[in-house]
N, C-alpha and C positions, 0 to 999 in steps of 0.2 A: 260339607258344602259340595254341591254338584260340580263336576269337572267343567272347565271352560274349553271350548272347541276352537281350534284354528282351522279355518276352511280355506285351503290354499289351492289355487288353480294356476298352473304354469302353462303358458302359451308359447309354441314354437312355430316359426313361419319363415319361409324364404319365398320371394316373389317369383312368378313366372318370368323367365328371361334373365334371372340373375346368373352371374358367372359361376361355373362349376367350382372354381377354387374358393369362392366365398362360401358355398354350401359346405365344402370339405373343411375349411378352416373353422367355421362355426360349429360343425359337428364335433371336431376334435377338441375345441376349446370350451364348449358349453353343453351340447346335447348329450354327448357320451359321458363326460365326467359326472354330470348331474345324475344320470341314471345309475352309474356305477356306485355313487354314494348312496342312492336309494337302496340298492341291493344290499349294502353293508348295514343299513339301518332299517330293519323290517317294520319297526313300530312307527316309522314316519310314513303317513298315508296321505296321498294328495290326488288331485285331479290333474290330468295331463291332456293338453290339446295340441295336436300336430295338424298343420294345414295339409290339404291334398297335394300341392306341389312338393312339399317336403316329404310327405309319405311316399310319393312315387319315386323321388330321388333316393330315399333310404332303401326302398325295396330293391332298387337297381344297384346301388353302390355299397350298401351295408345291410344286407338282409339279416345278419346276425343281431343287429340292433333291434329289429322287430321281434326276433326270438326272445330277447331280454324283456321287451315290453310285455310279450305274451306271458312270460313267467311272472312278472309283477302283477299283471291282471289276474292270473290264476290264483295267486295267493292273497288277493283282495287288498293289496297294498296300493294299487293304482287304479283309478277310474279313468277310462278313455272318454273324452268329451267330444261331442260332435260339433257341427257348424256347417257353413257353406263350404263345399269341398275345395273349390279354388279360391277361397278366402275373399269373396265379394263383400262389398258393403251392401247388405241385403236390401236396404230401403231404396237403393239406386238401380235395381234391376227389375225386369218384369215379373209378375206373380208366378207365371209358369216356370221361369228360371229360378226363382226363389225356392220353389218346391223341389225342383230337380237338383239344385245344389245341396240342399239339406238331405234329400233322399240318397244321393250318391255317397255322401259321407257316411250316413247310417249303414248303408249296404256294405261299404268298404270295411268299416269297423267290425261289423258282424262277421264278415268273411275272414278277416285277418285275426281278430282277437276274441271272437265268440261271444260278443256282447253288443246288443243294440244300444246306442247311447240314449240316455234320457235327458241329457243337457246339451246345450249348444253354446259355443263361443261366438260372440258377435265381433266381427272384425272391427278393430279400433273402437270397440264399445259404442258404436253408433246406434242410438236408440231413437225410434219414433213410435208414437202411440199405437200404430196399427200392427206392430210386431207380435203382440200376443196371438192375434188371429193367424198370422203367418206361421209362427212356431208351433202352436197347438195343432194346427191342421197337418203338420208334418211329424207329429208324434213326440214333440219336444215338451218336457215338463218344466224345465227351468233354464235360466241363463244368469249371467252376472253382468252388472254394469257398475260404474263408479259411484262413490258417495255423492259426487256433485250432482248427479241426476236426481237423487233424493233431496238434497239440500235445496236444489232449484224448485222442487215441488213443495217446499215449506217444512220439510222434516228437520229435526235437530240431530246432531251427531250421536247423542245419547240414544236415539231411537233406531240406530243402524246396526244393532247387534242381533240380528235375526233376518229372515227373509220376508218378502211381501208378495202378495198376489196382484198381478196386473191383468186387466181384462179388455177385450175389444170384441164387440158384436157377440157377446156370450162365450167367447173362447178365452181361456185363462192360461197364464204361465207364471211360475214362481220366479222371483228375481232376488238374487243375493247381492247385497251392497258390497262393493270392493272399496276398502278404506284407503284413501290417498296417503294417510299417515304411514300405513304399513308399506306402501310402495316406496316411500322415501326412507323408511327405517331399514328395510331388507334389500340389499345387504350393506347399505352405505353408512349406517351408524353403528357405534359400538354395540356388541351383543348384549351387554348389561342394560343398555338403554331400551332395547327391544323387549327384554324380559320384564323390565320394570313396567313398561306399557301393558304387556300381557297381564301382569299381576293386577294392575289398576283396573283393567277391563273385567277381569275375573271377579274382583271384589265388588265392583259396581253392578255387574250383570251376570251373576252366577248361573251356570248352566246354559249360557248363551254362546254367541260366536263372535269372532273377528274374521272377516273375509277379505281375501285379496285375490285378484286376477291380474297377472302381469307377465311380462316377457321373460322367458327362460334365458334369452340371450344376454340379459343383464348379469347373469351369473357366469362370467367367463369370457363372453364375446365382446361386451362393451369395452371401450378403451380402459386400459390399466386394471381390468378386473380379473384376469385369469389367475395370476399368481396370488392375488388377494383372496380369491375364492377357493383355489385348489392346491395351494402349496401343501406338501405332505405334512400331516399332523396339525399344522397351524392355519390351514385354509379356513375361510369363513364357513363354507358349507359343512365341512366336517364338524367344526365346533358348534354350529347351529343345530345340526341333527343330533349330535351327542347331548346338547343341552335340552333339546326337546324330549329325548328319551329319559333323561334324568329327572325331568319335571312331570313325569307321567302320573304322579299322584294327584295333580291338580289341573294339568294341561294336556289335552290330547289333540292330535291332528285327525281330521275327519274329511274324507272326500265329499264334495258338494252334493252329489246324488244321494249319498247315504244320509246326510243331514236332512235333505228334503223329504226323503222317504220316511224318516222317523220322527219328524217334528212338524207341527202345524205352523202355518205362516202367522206372522204377527198381526197381519191385517191387510187391507187393500192399499195400493199405491197407484195413483194416476200420474205417471211420469211424463215430463215434457220432452221435446226433441233435445237431445244432448249427446255429447261424447265426453272423453276425459278433458280436464280443465285446459291442458296445454293445446289440445286440438282445437278447442273452441276459441282460443286466441289466434292460432295460426290461420284459421279460415277467414278472419276479418281482413278487409281491404287495408292496404299499408298504412294510410293515415289513421284510420280507425283503430288499427292495432297499436299504433304508437300512443294514441290517446287512451285506449283501454289500459295499456301497461302503466301509463302515468297515473290513471285513476286508481288502479290497484295499489300502486306504491303510496299514493296519498292517503289511502284508507287502510293501509296494512295493519294498523293497530286497532282497527274498528271491525271486529268479526261480524257484528250485527249488520254492517254495511257490505262487507266483502262477500257475504253469502249470496247477495243478489247480483253480483257482478260475474257474469259467466260467458261473455263473448258471443260468438255467432254459432252457426250450425254447419254441419259437414257439407250439405248441398251447395253452400255458398262458394265452394271451390270452383264450381262450374261458371260462376259469374266472375270470380277473381282471375281465373286463368281460362281464356277462350280455348287454349290448346287442350285442356282437360275436357271442356264441354264438347269440342269437336270429336274427340275420341269416344266420349260417352254417347253422343248422338249417332256416331257410326255404329257402335255396338247395338244400340236400340234399333237402328235401321236394319241391320243384318239379322238380329234376333227376330224382329217382326216378319221379315221375309221368310225365315225358316218356319215360323209358326203357320204362315199362310200355305207354305208347301206341305207341311204336315197335315193340314186340314184337307188337302186335296186327296187324301187316302191313296197314296202311291202304291202301286202293285208290284213294280219291278224290284227284284232283290238288290240289284246294283243301286237303284235309286234310293231304296231304304238305307243301304249301307252308307251311301254318300251323305244322306241327310243326317244320319246318326253321327258320322264323323264331323260334319259341319257344326252340329249342335255342340259337340265337345269343344271345338275350336272357339265357339262363342262363349261358352262357359269359362274357358281358360282366359279369354279376353276380359272377363269381369273381375279378374284379380285386382285388388283395390289399389296397390301401391303406386301405380303410375298415374292415378287420377288426382293426387293431392300432394301438397308440399308442406313440410314442417321440418323439425330435426330428423324425423323419419319421413317416409313418403318419397316416391321416386319420380315425381313429375319432371324434375330437372335431370333425371338420369336417362339419356337417350336410348341406352340399350333396353331399358324396361319399357319405355313408351313404344319403341320399335317392335318389340316382341308381341305386344298386344295388337298393334297394327297388323303384324304378320299373321296372327291368329285370325283376324277378321278378313284379311285378304284371302287366306286359304278357305275360310267359310264361304265367302262370296263366290270364289271360283267353283267350289263344290255345288253351290246353289245353282250356278249356271248349268252344270251338268245335270242336276236333278230336274231343272225346269225344262231342259231339252229343246228349247226354241231359241237358243242364243244365235243371233246372226253373226256372221264373221266380222262385220264392221261395227263401228261404234254407234250407240244410240244415246239419246239424251232425255232426261226427266227434269222438269221445272218444278221446284219445291223449296220449302224452307227447311233445308237439310239440318241446320244446327239450331233450330228453334229460337232464333233471335229476332223474328218478325220481318226478316228480309229474305227475298228469294235468292236461291242459288240454282245453278245448272249442274246436274250430276251426269257426267258423260261416262258410259261404261261399255265394255266389250269383253271378249274372252281374254284379252291381254292387258287391258288398262282400266283404271278408274280415275277420273279427274273431277275435282270440285271447283267450278268456276264461280268466283265471288264478284258479281257486278258492283255491289255496294262498297267494296273495299278496293277501289282503284282498278276494277276490272282485272283482277289477278286470279291466279290458280292457287288455292289454299291447301290442296292435298292432291297428290299424284302417286298412284300405285302401279307397279309392274306386276301383274298377276302371274305372269309366266314363271317367275322365280320367287314370288311372294315378298316383294320389296316395296316399302314406302320410301319415296324419294325426297320429299321436302322435310316434314316432321322436325322442324326446328322450334326453339323457344324464343319469344320476344324478350329482349333484355329490358327489364323493368325495375323500378325502385322496390326493394324489399326492406321491411322494417329493420332488419338486422344489419344492413349495409353500413349504418353509422357506427357500428361496433367493431369494424375491422381493425381499427388502430389499437384496440384494447387487447387483441388476442395475444401478442407476444410479451405483454407486460403481466399477463395472468400467470398464476402458478401452474407449473407443468407437472405431469406424472402424478396427479392426485386422483385418488379413487373417489368418484362422485357420480351422482346420477347424470345422465346425458343432458338432462334439462338444466343442469347447473354448471356444466363445463363451458369453457371458452377457449377455443383453439383454432388454428388455421394450418392447412397443409403446406403452405409456402408463404414467404414474406412478399409484401408488395401487391397483394391482391387488390388493394384500394385503387391502384393505378389502372386496373382493368374495368372499373366501374364506368360504363357508358350505357345510354338507354335509347332504345329504338323508338322512332316515331310511329312505326307501322308494324303490324304482324309480319312475320317472316314468310311471306308468300312469294311466288314466282311471277315474272313478267310485269313487275311494277315499273311504271314510267316515272323517271326522275329528271326534272328540268332544273338546272342550277347555273350559277355564275361561271363565266369562263375563267375566273381567277381560282376556282376551287381545284384541288389536286387530289391525288390518290390518298395522301395523308388525311385530308379532310374526310374522304369517304370512309377510311378505316376507323376514324375517330367519331363518325356519325355527326359531321359538321357541314354537310352539304347545304343545309337550309333550302331544301328543294321546294318547288311549287306544290302546295298542299293539295289543291284540287285535282291536279293531274295525277298525283301519287296516290291519293286516298279517297278521291271523290266517288260519288254514286253514279256509276255508268248505267245508262238505260239499256235494257235488252231489246234489240231491234229484230233479230231473227235467231232462231235456234233449231235449224233443220240440218241434220248431219249431212256432210262432215264439218259444217261450219257453225260457229257461234259468233254473232255480230253484236258488238256493244258500242255505245256512243255516249260522249260527254260534251256538254256545253257549259263553260264556266267563264266568269269574268277574268280579265287579265290583271286584276288588282294586285296579285302577288307575283306578277311576272318579273323575271330577273333583269331583262335587258331594256325595258321601256317603261315610262311612266304615263304614256298616253292611253286613252280609253280604248277598249277593244274587247272582243270575246274570243275565247279559245274554242275551237272545235277539234275534238279528238275522237277517232274511231279505232276500234281494235277488232280484228277478225282472228279468232282461234280456229285452227283446222286440225282435225284428229284423223289419223290414218294408220293402219297396220303397215309395217315395213319390214321385209325379211322376217326374222324371228322375233321382232319387237314392235315398237310403234314410234310415231313421230308426231310431235305437237309443234305447230307453227303459230307464231303471233305476228301478224302483219299490222303495223301501226301507221296511222296517218294523222298529221297534226297541221292545223292551219289557223290563221288569225283573221278575224273579221272586224273591220273598223279601221281606225287610223294607226293602230299599234303595229310595231314590228317586234320580232323576237330575236335575241342573240344571246348566246351563252353555250352551254353544253347540255346534252340530253343523253340519258342512259336507260337501258332496259336491264332490269336486275333479275337474275336467276339464283334461286336458293337450292342447294343440294346438301343432304346430310347422309354421309356414309359412315358415321359413327366414330371410327377410330382415327384420331388425328396423326398418329405416328406409326401405324402398322405398315409393314413393308408391302402387304398385299392390297393396299388402298392408296391411291396416288393420283396426282395430276400428271398428264403428259404435256410437257412444255418444251420449247426449243432448246432449253439448257439441260433437258433430261427430266427424269421423274422427280417430283417433289411431293413431300407428305401433304396430307390434307390440311394441316394447320399452317401451310405456307402462305405468306402474304407478299404481294408485290404488284407492280404495274407492268404489263406486257404490251408492246406495240402490236396491234393486230397484224401488221405486215410481217412480223416475225412468226406468226402462226401459219401453219400449212393450210392454205386456202381458207383462212379465217376460222379454223376449227380448233376448239378447245375440248379436250377429252378428259373425263374423270373415270377412274376404274375402281371397282370394288370386287376383287376376285373372290373374297369370302362369301359375299352375298350373290355372286355371279350376276353382276350387272355393270354395264358401262353407259355413261351419259356423255353424249357428244353435243356440244353447243355450236351451232352454225350461225355466223354473222359476218359474211365476207366483206362488208363495207365499213365495219366499225373501225374507228381510228385507234382505240385503246381498249384493253381489257384490264379491269382492276379486280383483284382477288384479295379477300381478307377473311380470316376465320371469325365465326360467331362464337364468342366465349362468354359464358355467364359466370357470375360469382354467386354461389348458393351455399346454404347451410346443410350439413349432413350430420350423421351420428359421429363422424370422425373429425368434424370441424368445418370451417369455411374452406371451399375448394373451387378451383377453376374447372369448368366443364365445357368441352367442345360441343357445340350444337349445330355444326354444319359450316358451310362456306357461303359467303355472299359474293356473287360474281356480277360485276357491272360492265356491260358492253357500252362504250362511250363514243359519241359522235359530236363534232362541233356543230352548232346550230345557228343559222342566220336565215330568218324568214321575213320577207317583206309582205305587206298587206296583199292578200290575194294569192300568195304562194303556198305550196304545200311541202311538208317534209314526210317522206315515206321510207320506212325500213321494215325489214323482216328478220326475226330471230327464230330459229328452229331448235328444238330439243329432241334429239334422237336417242331412244332407249333400246339397248340390245343386251342379250346375255354377254357377260365378259368372256365366257369360254365358248368359242364357236368351233 
């Protein structure tokens, strides 16, 4: 009987912006011991994929590891598999960037390992039908996706023991199905169970394959897996490799490119848009996700039904999370500007160098992790979001240099920046970029300090997640068990359910909140102000937008007013002013509110500023308060009279930025941390997403009277 082939592809990745100690810890617990075991078992042959960010880190910190990989490649034990260099979701980036990402990886692997890759790893196994054209045109012969992609196209599991050919516009690529059963067997089930499955496959499909593409991190870096996988002599990896070699009379391991080169495809497959099963659940809106989970549980014993339940698609994260969409649209905006500059056929050496550097920053900003959320995915991780923003800020700053016509002061463009059907105003200069959102309460949704490459707002709206109702289960679950991350239930601390509160609005700056005089700081921190919705989140009209000013206006009924039940209409105007100041810039928001008709207004009114400096307890990031320095997760109410000249200052020495809020006439300043409760590979966790700062005034307006106040935000380098 012909031998049966295991086609195994192990994927290793760390995202742009991840902490160095995470890279190092994962290297020591997973990447290094796995390759050391391969060295000791030369008859175990696999495909290995390392993302560009990880390869660059390895080259800098552990060049000896690359030497080991070269040795394994030279003896044909390991095949190096390509992909997008900075691990983008290929279908989410422009065609020119798709080609550049794939080409950069191929060039790197050729230079470092002496072999041009014929295969490509797809980040998060996100597939759309146009990919054969993209991959083939970049010299890629094959890729791997999950079996769910094929099952969704009508295939049976029995048909997935070989590869298929996929085509788009006459261009083809071979696709190897990765079996979900193998992902859950290896390494989490007893070894005997795995080999029983291999034997069954070999008997039913002699001479065929069982394929798997999965994360190398699950071998040692996932919780409770290091000792399980690498304990001397008894570790799972050693036992697995030994058993593979002992079964070589009927079972062999074959790198994917070698299988493709020596076997014909089983036939053609036209695959739908898909990713792995868990991802297609995570991307669903919260209520739909709960209903989907209930449907899967109801039909768990009906495989003929389950095969057609596959959830949503990856792009839906842009709808589910506007923060992801904004980052994505910013990336597309910058990428498009660089393409326009490249088309101008620049002649200056410095210009070309700046453009090349800017292009690399944009490609780095396409790293997928901060664009989505599930057990993996880093959308809720501020340091990952911020690093991608930083790459785009650097790219835009270089584009200013290339363009060579940047005026000293701000300029404004009117456009639908985030592709939501509503216009924004994009204010830019050599020092700043600000996105004014008239349709969302006349707020500023993004604010960048180009001088030091810092994004200043970048917070997450606290929203209901499907897993929040499971928080009470975490500490009754079994601990210290070796299981797939998708089957674990854990929390990093007790009492996280007490932090569950949900924002009414996106976390933008200069939002106007009008609320009852009975409300207190505690109501603000607990999101119980019950503010007037039209003033806070209404659609403000753009009246003027000639620099240095942007004028917005809102007219709304007093139906939700706090202090009066009589009829009337609210008139609110906001004037944003942008100016360079010393080595930074200043944004001023002058607000005017009046009532027309019989109504009067009484209560409290506040203007909210959001700032995210990432580290809630780091000594180099702090509030400057009358009582001294306080960490960024500090919460409390401060009487404005206690602040020097009505000034509140936040400092981030690490990012070299200081934000000073001026509101000399405010009665109080309320400060509270924005903390989300999210799911990660280590369990449920609390994450600091910035601070919400409300400048509060008492409000009493009679008909015909006006309330006027001004808040200014001054941004400077922290180190002067």
